[in-house]
C-alpha positions as CSV (number, residue, x, y, z in Angstrom):
1,M,108.6,0.4,97.9
2,A,108.7,3.9,96.4
3,H,105.1,5.6,96.6
4,H,103.9,7.6,93.4
5,P,101.3,10.0,94.0
6,S,98.2,9.8,91.8
7,P,97.4,13.0,89.7
8,E,94.7,14.2,92.0
9,S,97.0,13.8,95.2
10,T,97.9,16.8,97.2
11,G,101.6,18.1,97.2
12,P,103.2,20.8,99.3
13,T,101.6,23.6,97.5
14,G,98.2,21.9,97.0
15,P,96.5,20.0,94.4
16,T,99.0,19.2,91.3
17,G,96.1,18.7,89.0
18,P,96.6,17.1,85.5
19,T,100.0,17.0,83.9
20,G,99.1,15.9,80.4
21,P,100.3,17.6,77.1
22,G,99.2,21.3,76.8
23,S,98.6,21.9,80.7
24,P,100.5,24.7,82.6
25,Q,102.6,22.4,84.1
26,D,104.0,21.3,80.9
27,M,105.6,25.1,80.1
28,P,109.3,25.3,80.5
29,P,110.4,27.3,83.4
30,A,111.3,30.8,82.9
31,P,114.9,31.9,83.5
32,G,115.7,32.1,87.2
33,D,112.5,30.0,88.1
34,L,114.7,26.7,88.8
35,G,116.2,28.6,91.8
36,L,119.7,27.0,91.2
37,D,122.7,28.3,93.5
38,P,125.6,28.6,91.0
39,E,127.7,27.5,93.6
40,T,126.4,24.2,93.7
41,L,126.9,23.5,90.0
42,P,129.9,21.8,88.6
43,Q,133.0,24.1,87.8
44,P,132.6,24.3,84.0
45,I,129.0,24.8,84.1
46,R,129.3,27.6,87.0
47,D,132.2,29.4,84.9
48,E,130.1,29.6,81.8
49,L,126.8,30.8,83.7
50,L,128.6,33.4,85.6
51,A,130.7,34.7,82.8
52,P,129.8,38.0,81.1
53,D,128.3,37.7,77.5
54,P,131.7,37.8,75.4
55,A,132.4,40.6,73.0
56,A,132.8,39.4,69.2
57,I,136.2,41.5,69.1
58,D,138.3,42.1,72.2
59,T,140.1,45.4,71.5
60,S,141.0,45.9,75.0
61,S,144.7,47.0,75.9
62,K,145.7,44.5,78.6
63,E,149.0,45.8,79.0
64,L,147.6,49.4,79.9
65,R,145.1,48.0,82.5
66,D,147.2,49.3,85.8
67,G,146.4,52.8,84.6
68,L,149.9,53.8,84.2
69,N,150.9,54.4,80.7
70,R,154.8,54.0,80.7
71,C,157.6,55.0,78.5
72,P,158.8,51.6,77.0
73,K,162.3,53.0,77.5
74,C,162.3,54.8,80.9
75,G,158.9,54.0,82.3
76,S,158.1,57.8,82.8
77,T,154.1,58.3,82.7
78,E,154.8,62.1,81.3
79,L,153.6,61.0,77.9
80,R,152.2,63.3,75.2
81,Q,151.1,63.1,71.6
82,R,153.7,64.3,69.3
83,A,152.1,67.3,67.7
84,G,150.8,66.8,64.1
85,S,151.5,63.2,64.1
86,D,150.2,60.0,65.5
87,R,153.2,59.2,67.6
88,L,153.6,59.4,71.4
89,I,156.9,61.1,73.0
90,C,158.2,60.8,76.5
91,L,158.7,64.1,78.1
92,Y,161.5,62.7,80.4
93,C,163.9,60.9,77.8
94,R,162.3,62.2,74.5
95,H,161.6,58.6,73.3
96,E,159.1,58.3,70.6
97,W,157.2,55.5,69.3
98,A,154.5,54.6,67.0
99,A,151.1,53.5,68.1
100,T,149.4,50.2,66.3
101,R,146.7,50.8,64.1
102,V,143.5,49.4,65.3
103,E,142.6,47.7,61.9
104,E,145.9,46.1,61.6
105,A,145.8,44.9,65.3
106,F,142.3,43.3,65.2
107,G,141.9,42.9,61.5
108,L,139.0,45.3,61.4
109,G,139.6,46.3,57.7
110,E,138.9,42.5,56.6
111,G,136.2,40.2,55.8
112,I,133.3,43.0,55.1
113,A,132.2,40.9,52.3
114,E,131.6,37.8,54.7
115,L,130.0,39.6,57.4
116,Q,127.2,37.8,59.1
117,G,124.9,39.1,62.0
118,T,126.1,41.7,64.4
119,Q,129.7,41.9,65.5
120,V,130.6,44.3,68.5
121,A,133.9,45.4,69.5
122,S,134.4,45.4,73.1
123,G,134.5,49.1,73.3
124,A,131.1,49.4,71.5
125,R,129.3,47.0,74.0
126,D,125.9,48.2,75.5
127,I,126.3,50.9,78.4
128,A,125.2,49.5,81.8
129,A,122.0,51.0,82.7
130,D,123.4,52.1,86.3
131,A,126.7,53.3,85.1
132,Q,128.5,56.4,86.6
133,S,130.7,58.9,85.3
134,L,132.8,59.4,88.4
135,R,135.3,56.5,88.9
136,S,137.9,55.8,91.3
137,Y,141.3,54.4,90.6
138,K,144.2,53.1,92.4
139,C,147.4,54.8,91.5
140,G,149.9,52.1,90.2
141,G,152.9,54.4,91.7
142,C,151.9,54.9,95.2
143,G,148.6,53.2,95.8
144,A,146.6,56.6,96.4
145,E,142.9,56.8,95.3
146,V,142.4,59.2,92.4
147,V,138.8,60.2,91.1
148,I,138.5,60.8,87.5
149,N,135.2,62.1,85.8
150,T,135.1,60.1,82.7
151,E,132.4,62.4,81.4
152,T,134.8,64.9,80.3
153,A,138.4,63.5,80.9
154,L,140.2,60.2,80.8
155,T,143.5,61.2,82.4
156,A,144.3,62.5,85.8
157,R,147.5,63.4,88.1
158,C,148.0,61.6,91.0
159,H,148.2,64.4,94.0
160,W,150.6,62.3,95.8
161,C,153.2,60.8,93.6
162,R,152.5,63.0,90.5
163,H,152.2,59.9,88.1
164,V,149.7,60.5,85.4
165,L,147.0,58.1,85.3
166,G,144.9,57.0,82.3
167,V,141.6,55.2,81.9
168,N,142.5,52.4,79.6
169,E,140.0,49.7,80.9
170,Q,137.0,49.5,78.8
171,I,134.5,50.6,81.5
172,D,130.9,50.0,81.3
173,N,129.8,53.6,81.0
174,G,131.0,53.9,77.3
175,A,133.7,56.4,77.9
176,V,136.4,54.4,76.7
177,P,136.2,53.6,72.9
178,D,138.1,51.0,70.9
179,A,140.2,53.4,69.0
180,V,141.0,56.9,68.6
181,L,142.0,59.2,65.7
182,P,144.8,61.6,66.9
183,F,144.6,65.4,66.2
184,H,146.9,66.5,63.4
185,V,145.8,70.3,63.1
186,K,147.4,72.3,65.7
187,K,145.3,74.9,67.7
188,D,147.1,78.0,66.0
189,D,146.2,76.5,62.6
190,A,142.5,75.9,63.8
191,V,142.3,79.5,65.0
192,A,143.5,80.7,61.8
193,R,140.9,78.9,59.9
194,I,138.2,79.9,62.2
195,R,139.3,83.6,61.7
196,Q,139.4,83.4,58.3
197,F,135.9,81.6,58.0
198,V,134.1,84.3,59.9
199,G,136.1,87.1,58.2
200,K,134.7,86.1,54.9
201,R,131.0,86.6,56.6
202,S,131.5,89.5,58.8
203,L,129.6,91.9,56.6
204,F,126.2,90.5,57.7
205,A,127.3,88.9,61.2
206,L,125.7,90.0,64.3
207,K,127.6,93.1,65.9
208,A,127.6,91.4,69.4
209,F,129.0,88.5,67.9
210,K,131.9,90.3,66.1
211,D,132.6,92.2,69.3
212,E,132.8,89.1,71.4
213,F,134.4,86.9,68.8
214,T,137.7,85.2,70.4
215,P,138.8,82.4,68.3
216,E,141.4,81.7,70.7
217,N,138.8,80.2,73.0
218,V,138.5,77.2,70.6
219,V,138.5,73.8,72.1
220,G,140.1,70.5,71.0
221,V,137.5,67.7,71.7
222,Y,137.5,64.2,70.9
223,L,133.8,63.4,69.9
224,P,132.3,59.8,70.1
225,Y,131.5,57.9,67.1
226,M,130.5,54.5,65.8
227,V,132.3,53.4,62.9
228,V,130.5,50.6,61.0
229,D,131.2,48.1,58.3
230,A,128.3,46.6,56.7
231,R,127.1,44.3,54.1
232,G,123.5,44.2,52.6
233,S,121.3,44.0,49.6
234,A,118.6,46.0,48.7
235,D,115.4,45.8,46.0
236,A,113.5,48.6,44.6
237,A,110.6,48.5,42.2
238,G,108.7,51.5,40.5
239,L,108.1,53.3,37.3
240,G,110.4,55.0,34.9
241,E,109.7,57.4,32.1
242,I,111.4,57.9,28.7
243,E,110.2,61.2,27.2
244,T,109.3,60.6,23.5
245,R,107.8,64.1,22.4
246,R,107.5,67.5,23.6
247,Y,105.2,70.2,22.3
248,T,103.5,73.4,23.1
249,R,99.8,74.5,23.0
250,G,98.1,77.9,23.3
251,E,99.5,81.2,23.0
252,G,100.6,84.0,25.2
253,K,99.8,83.4,28.9
254,N,97.8,80.4,28.1
255,K,100.8,78.7,26.5
256,Q,101.7,75.2,27.9
257,T,104.2,72.7,27.5
258,Y,103.4,69.1,27.1
259,Y,105.2,65.8,26.8
260,D,104.7,62.3,25.7
261,A,106.5,59.4,27.3
262,D,106.8,55.7,27.3
263,V,106.4,54.2,31.1
264,W,108.3,51.2,32.1
265,R,108.0,49.2,35.2
266,V,111.4,49.1,36.6
267,Q,113.1,46.7,39.1
268,R,116.6,46.8,40.4
269,H,118.6,44.5,42.9
270,V,122.1,45.3,44.4
271,D,124.6,43.6,46.8
272,F,127.1,45.9,48.3
273,T,129.4,46.5,51.4
274,V,130.1,49.7,53.1
275,D,133.4,50.2,54.7
276,D,133.8,52.5,57.8
277,L,130.4,54.3,57.9
278,T,130.6,57.1,60.7
279,L,127.6,57.8,63.1
280,E,127.3,60.1,66.1
281,S,127.0,58.0,69.2
282,S,126.3,60.9,71.5
283,A,122.5,61.8,71.6
284,R,123.4,65.3,72.4
285,R,125.4,65.8,69.3
286,G,122.9,63.8,67.2
287,N,120.2,66.0,68.0
288,L,120.0,68.3,65.1
289,D,117.3,70.6,66.0
290,T,118.2,73.7,63.9
291,R,115.8,75.7,66.2
292,S,118.1,75.6,69.2
293,N,121.5,74.6,67.8
294,T,123.8,74.0,65.0
295,H,125.3,70.8,65.5
296,N,124.7,69.6,61.9
297,V,127.9,71.7,60.9
298,I,130.0,68.8,62.4
299,N,128.6,66.7,59.6
300,T,129.9,69.1,56.9
301,I,133.5,68.5,57.8
302,L,133.5,64.7,57.2
303,P,135.1,62.4,56.2
304,F,137.8,61.6,58.7
305,D,140.5,59.0,57.8
306,T,139.3,56.4,60.1
307,K,141.6,53.8,58.5
308,N,144.5,55.5,60.5
309,A,143.0,55.4,63.8
310,V,145.1,53.8,66.5
311,Q,144.5,51.4,69.3
312,W,143.0,53.2,72.4
313,N,145.6,55.0,74.6
314,A,144.5,57.4,77.2
315,S,147.7,59.6,76.6
316,Y,146.3,60.8,73.4
317,L,143.7,62.8,75.4
318,V,146.0,64.8,77.3
319,G,145.4,68.4,76.9
320,Y,142.3,67.8,75.0
321,S,138.4,67.5,76.2
322,S,136.3,64.4,75.4
323,E,132.5,63.5,75.3
324,K,131.5,60.0,76.3
325,R,129.1,58.1,74.0
326,D,125.5,57.5,75.3
327,R,123.8,55.5,72.5
328,D,124.2,51.7,72.0
329,V,124.2,49.6,68.7
330,Q,120.5,49.0,69.1
331,H,119.8,52.7,69.2
332,L,121.9,53.3,66.1
333,M,120.7,50.3,64.0
334,P,117.8,52.1,62.3
335,R,120.2,54.8,61.3
336,V,122.5,52.4,59.7
337,Q,119.5,50.9,57.8
338,E,118.5,54.4,56.7
339,Q,122.1,55.0,55.4
340,M,122.6,51.7,53.7
341,L,119.3,52.3,51.8
342,A,120.4,55.7,50.6
343,I,123.9,54.1,49.7
344,A,121.8,51.4,47.5
345,R,119.8,54.0,45.9
346,A,123.1,55.7,44.6
347,Q,124.4,52.1,43.5
348,M,121.2,51.8,41.4
349,Q,121.2,55.3,39.9
350,P,123.9,54.6,37.0
351,S,121.5,51.8,35.7
352,V,118.3,54.1,35.3
353,R,120.0,57.0,33.5
354,R,118.2,56.0,30.4
355,Y,115.0,56.9,31.9
356,D,115.3,60.7,31.4
357,R,112.0,61.6,33.2
358,G,113.1,59.9,36.0
359,V,112.2,56.8,38.2
360,R,109.5,56.9,41.1
361,W,110.5,54.1,43.2
362,E,107.3,52.7,44.7
363,R,108.7,50.0,46.9
364,E,111.9,49.3,48.4
365,R,113.5,46.8,50.7
366,M,116.8,46.7,52.6
367,D,118.3,43.4,54.0
368,L,121.1,43.9,56.2
369,K,123.3,40.8,56.1
370,G,125.9,41.8,58.8
371,T,127.5,44.8,60.6
372,R,130.7,45.2,62.5
373,W,130.7,48.0,65.1
374,V,133.9,49.8,66.6
375,S,133.7,52.6,69.1
376,M,136.0,55.6,68.0
377,Y,137.0,59.0,69.2
378,L,137.3,61.4,66.3
379,P,139.1,65.0,66.7
380,V,137.1,68.1,66.2
381,W,138.3,71.9,66.9
382,L,135.0,73.8,68.3
383,Y,134.1,77.3,68.6
384,A,130.8,78.0,70.3
385,Y,128.7,81.1,70.7
386,H,125.3,81.5,72.2
387,Q,122.9,84.0,70.6
388,P,120.2,85.2,72.9
389,G,116.6,84.8,71.8
390,S,113.2,83.1,72.5
391,G,113.0,79.6,73.5
392,G,116.4,79.8,75.0
393,G,118.3,81.4,72.0
394,L,120.4,79.5,69.5
395,L,123.8,77.9,70.0
396,H,126.3,78.4,67.0
397,Y,129.1,76.2,66.2
398,I,132.0,76.7,64.1
399,A,133.9,73.0,63.5
400,V,137.3,72.2,62.1
401,N,138.3,68.7,61.4
402,G,141.2,67.9,63.6
403,R,142.8,65.9,60.6
404,T,142.1,67.5,57.5
405,G,141.5,71.3,58.5
406,E,138.0,71.2,56.6
407,T,136.1,74.3,58.4
408,M,132.4,75.0,58.4
409,G,130.0,76.8,60.9
410,S,127.2,79.0,61.9
411,V,127.5,82.8,62.1
412,P,124.7,84.8,63.7
413,V,123.7,87.4,61.4
414,Q,121.8,91.0,61.3
415,Q,118.4,90.3,59.7
416,W,117.9,93.8,58.4
417,K,121.2,93.6,56.7
418,L,120.0,90.4,54.7
419,L,116.8,92.1,53.9
420,L,118.4,95.4,52.8
421,A,121.0,93.5,50.5
422,A,117.9,91.2,49.2
423,L,115.8,94.4,48.4
424,T,118.8,96.3,46.7
425,L,119.8,93.2,44.8
426,G,116.1,92.9,43.6
427,T,116.2,96.4,42.4
428,V,119.3,96.1,40.5
429,V,118.0,93.0,38.8
430,E,114.8,94.7,37.9
431,A,116.5,97.6,36.5
432,L,118.7,95.5,34.5
433,A,115.9,93.6,33.0
434,L,114.0,96.8,32.0
435,W,117.3,98.0,30.3
436,I,117.7,94.9,28.3
437,I,114.0,95.0,27.3
438,S,114.4,98.5,26.1
439,R,117.1,97.6,23.9
């Protein structure tokens, strides 16, 4: 007969004590407390337990995972982007072909109005905490081991067989995105645009900057971004004023203008979607500290035609530099909320135009219904100049949109020239005012 110990009996770890409802023994075990060996579990359960968390959208290029991006016609790995286009060309047989647009390949331009929760493409998954930049790859041509620093490059040439290797597997350090938007603006065009931009501002430019200005040193770089589709709703409540009368009282210096207005309590609700919201996914580029850098100029060359981004292929990066992302979805979610609320305010604006004295929103609420995240490399030509000074000086950038050619930047100036110009302009304005009064 089986023996059942009483509640006060002693087990291998001492007295068990009571096990009624509410006692500590009734708490569910924490993950891992059961001490199960996955190898002892049935096959289906073991596979599910050991499998990594699935991404909502798998954008990986399975056909490119061996590291050799081959020409579909002759098999050569000497591939380049056809300058000024989204096509790839084989340098051996001159065969050209068009890459697949990522939206068409994975339906990323569809279903925004039905988004629920957070969907993350496989290239936008969280970066592993222990991820390294230096990666070793086995050449598919000769079997040699080739090391690639994914911090700045995603292609390398095998030192034995000369095959070109490309990092196409979506590794855990964030270096490989879901998509890439290829350069259209050539380097000569970017140099000319930068030269023209500086030329228009050379009058007040710092002498050292003009002496050292060499736009040929411009660098083509793929910068990491998260491109987000989102669905949300927003509510706002506040007070709006409509002016009913305006009048003045007093004379001379004591003269003041008054107005009367009707005050209305205003409430608005808006449901909306956003397609391809672009966010920096590099903490370095997202640092807009204007005391030490001018990263903000990169935002002024937006937008990019992200609808034309193609499925990831490392061959597009040959001849260009790149910066890998270091920000995950969780880091950027507050930024999305902020941007969505700003868009919601803009959506509400046409409906409150009758309040000619404006509306003061006192309460606002943003409800993010669903988002879809895609990691993408966007093309930028960058020219940098470091201006020495206190606190490490200031790093100036001039940026050219690699698709549209839009150019903006920061040029270090001679402060005394600006002051002299301001004083001169003030003197001219004052003299003109006196002349008008005298007439």
